[in-house]
Backbone as CSV, one residue per row, in Angstrom:
resi,resn,N_x,N_y,N_z,CA_x,CA_y,CA_z,C_x,C_y,C_z
1,ARG,0.775,-1.076,0.116,-0.044,-0.079,0.087,0.831,1.351,-0.008
2,LEU,1.882,1.193,0.738,2.726,2.429,0.711,3.458,2.824,-0.514
3,MET,3.622,1.663,-1.378,4.111,1.954,-2.754,3.202,2.764,-3.495
4,MET,1.862,2.418,-3.406,0.855,3.078,-4.017,0.577,4.495,-3.562
5,ARG,0.837,4.872,-2.388,0.683,6.216,-1.794,1.948,7.050,-2.208
6,LEU,3.252,6.296,-2.421,4.313,7.103,-2.566,4.874,6.760,-3.941
7,PRO,4.281,6.812,-5.045,4.750,6.111,-6.269,6.123,6.580,-6.723
8,HIS,6.640,7.859,-6.473,7.873,8.373,-6.731,9.048,7.785,-5.945
9,LEU,8.619,6.910,-4.966,9.689,6.135,-4.107,9.551,4.574,-4.197
10,ARG,8.916,4.047,-5.259,8.458,2.748,-5.325,9.800,2.003,-5.392
11,GLY,10.889,2.423,-6.134,12.093,1.777,-5.970,13.030,1.584,-4.731
12,SER,12.894,2.661,-4.113,13.552,2.993,-2.923,12.864,2.042,-1.914
13,ILE,11.685,1.962,-1.772,10.784,1.244,-0.862,11.016,-0.192,-1.138
14,ALA,11.034,-0.598,-2.285,11.131,-2.091,-2.795,12.632,-2.684,-2.311
15,SER,13.685,-1.679,-2.398,14.908,-2.217,-1.957,15.214,-1.829,-0.480
16,ALA,14.473,-1.223,0.355,14.831,-0.904,1.738,14.792,-2.253,2.441
17,SER,15.922,-2.239,3.221,15.858,-3.559,4.120,16.496,-3.263,5.460
18,SER,16.529,-1.810,5.619,16.985,-1.789,7.318,16.059,-2.099,8.182
19,ASP,16.388,-2.509,9.493,15.448,-2.606,10.459,14.446,-1.513,10.620
20,CYS,15.056,-0.294,10.652,14.284,0.971,10.766,13.160,0.974,9.760
21,MET,13.511,0.782,8.553,12.515,0.961,7.380,11.321,-0.244,7.510
22,ILE,11.931,-1.444,7.982,11.032,-2.626,8.015,9.911,-2.319,9.222
23,GLU,10.477,-1.654,10.314,9.747,-1.389,11.408,8.704,-0.251,11.045
24,LEU,9.052,0.783,10.076,8.176,1.958,9.600,7.108,1.189,8.846
25,PHE,7.631,0.248,7.803,6.436,-0.520,6.911,5.520,-1.297,7.852
26,CYS,5.850,-1.845,8.823,5.014,-2.669,9.579,4.081,-1.871,10.322
27,SER,4.640,-0.606,11.110,3.691,0.222,11.651,2.706,0.923,10.581
28,TYR,3.171,1.183,9.534,2.166,1.750,8.489,1.142,0.812,8.170
29,GLU,1.370,-0.655,7.971,0.454,-1.423,7.768,-0.564,-1.661,8.771
30,LEU,-0.031,-1.714,10.087,-0.941,-1.703,11.196,-1.957,-0.572,11.075
31,ALA,-1.325,0.531,11.189,-2.157,1.837,11.148,-3.202,1.916,9.980
32,VAL,-2.792,1.488,8.852,-3.789,1.400,7.578,-4.826,0.479,7.962
33,ASN,-4.590,-0.789,8.434,-5.475,-1.778,8.685,-6.495,-1.223,9.804
34,MET,-6.043,-0.548,10.721,-6.795,0.005,11.825,-7.648,1.021,11.293
35,ARG,-7.300,1.965,10.435,-7.902,3.058,9.962,-8.889,2.467,8.949
36,ASP,-8.714,1.569,8.097,-9.779,1.010,7.415,-10.935,0.322,8.153
37,ALA,-10.539,-0.225,9.141,-11.648,-1.001,9.999,-12.292,0.095,10.788
38,LEU,-11.869,1.222,11.150,-12.654,2.065,11.749,-13.543,2.750,10.679
39,VAL,-13.098,3.149,9.581,-13.790,3.748,8.506,-15.060,2.815,8.185
40,LEU,-14.744,1.563,8.068,-15.844,0.581,7.482,-16.785,0.396,8.778
41,GLY,-16.292,0.406,10.003,-17.111,0.252,11.220,-18.150,1.440,11.316
42,GLY,-17.530,2.623,11.025,-18.394,3.869,11.146,-18.711,4.384,12.508
43,GLY,-18.394,3.615,13.642,-18.746,4.164,14.857,-17.797,5.091,15.575
44,ARG,-16.560,5.248,15.102,-15.655,6.212,15.854,-14.913,7.023,14.843
45,PRO,-15.683,7.982,14.154,-15.044,8.824,13.212,-13.816,9.586,13.618
46,ASP,-13.791,9.970,14.953,-12.712,10.732,15.571,-11.446,9.826,15.556
47,LEU,-11.706,8.634,15.884,-10.478,7.649,15.927,-10.135,7.324,14.514
48,ALA,-10.924,7.225,13.556,-10.560,7.154,12.186,-9.704,8.256,11.750
49,ASP,-10.167,9.429,12.044,-9.321,10.822,11.524,-8.126,10.532,12.236
50,GLU,-7.921,10.212,13.600,-6.529,9.943,14.201,-5.749,9.055,13.379
51,TYR,-6.129,7.911,13.119,-5.414,6.944,12.381,-5.022,7.495,10.764
52,ARG,-5.904,8.335,10.332,-5.752,9.041,8.880,-4.437,9.830,9.078
53,GLN,-4.392,10.658,10.176,-3.193,11.325,10.582,-2.014,10.587,10.766
54,ILE,-2.070,9.537,11.436,-0.938,8.661,11.814,-0.451,8.063,10.572
55,CYS,-1.312,7.720,9.521,-0.797,7.045,8.238,-0.017,8.203,7.532
56,LEU,-0.483,9.483,7.563,0.118,10.570,6.687,1.564,10.828,7.396
57,GLU,1.585,10.764,8.752,2.895,11.023,9.455,3.964,9.836,9.095
58,LEU,3.477,8.741,9.176,4.277,7.624,8.854,4.783,7.789,7.283
59,GLU,3.873,8.048,6.217,4.329,8.291,5.048,5.311,9.299,4.913
60,GLU,5.077,10.396,5.707,6.091,11.565,5.564,7.332,10.963,6.028
61,GLU,7.383,10.321,7.269,8.704,9.770,7.818,9.462,8.695,7.014
62,VAL,8.819,7.852,6.238,9.350,7.091,5.215,9.888,7.902,4.056
63,GLU,9.348,8.933,3.735,9.955,9.784,2.827,11.168,10.420,3.259
64,VAL,11.184,10.953,4.300,12.283,11.597,4.985,13.564,10.639,5.024
65,VAL,13.212,9.455,5.551,14.275,8.531,5.834,14.998,7.943,4.505
66,LEU,14.090,7.770,3.491,14.524,7.303,2.102,15.316,8.379,1.509
67,CYS,14.979,9.595,1.569,15.625,10.851,0.950,16.966,10.876,1.642
68,ALA,17.087,10.884,3.004,18.276,11.080,3.784,19.128,9.913,3.568
69,THR,18.631,8.744,3.279,19.511,7.614,2.855,20.121,7.681,1.406
70,ALA,19.274,8.152,0.521,19.788,8.399,-0.724,20.876,9.424,-0.936
71,LEU,20.641,10.734,-0.260,21.645,11.652,-0.048,22.988,11.225,0.442
72,ALA,22.868,10.362,1.508,24.033,9.717,2.224,24.833,8.909,1.203
73,VAL,24.090,8.010,0.445,24.707,7.036,-0.602,25.457,7.950,-1.512
74,ARG,24.769,9.033,-2.068,25.378,9.735,-3.129,26.705,10.465,-2.534
75,ARG,26.589,10.972,-1.394,27.609,11.803,-0.697,28.879,10.959,-0.602
76,ASP,28.537,9.642,-0.136,29.605,8.653,0.117,30.205,7.917,-1.232
77,GLY,29.311,8.118,-2.110,29.530,7.449,-3.513,29.645,5.924,-3.455
78,THR,28.858,5.414,-2.539,28.543,4.182,-2.421,27.176,3.566,-2.993
């Protein structure tokens, strides 16, 4: 799902294998699943909104980490 939300980072997401990134991916998946369940359940729109925000924050964090990693690789030439 994250690849669909951040298409410009698909290659980086697919090749990410650090523990930090895997943890972010797992957290994102859990948050998306909870958000979807809350939206479908319809009983707690406030909580669904909170999970929407969590998903957006995790997407931003993935983007920041991947961009920082790419910059470090370019700088080191590896």
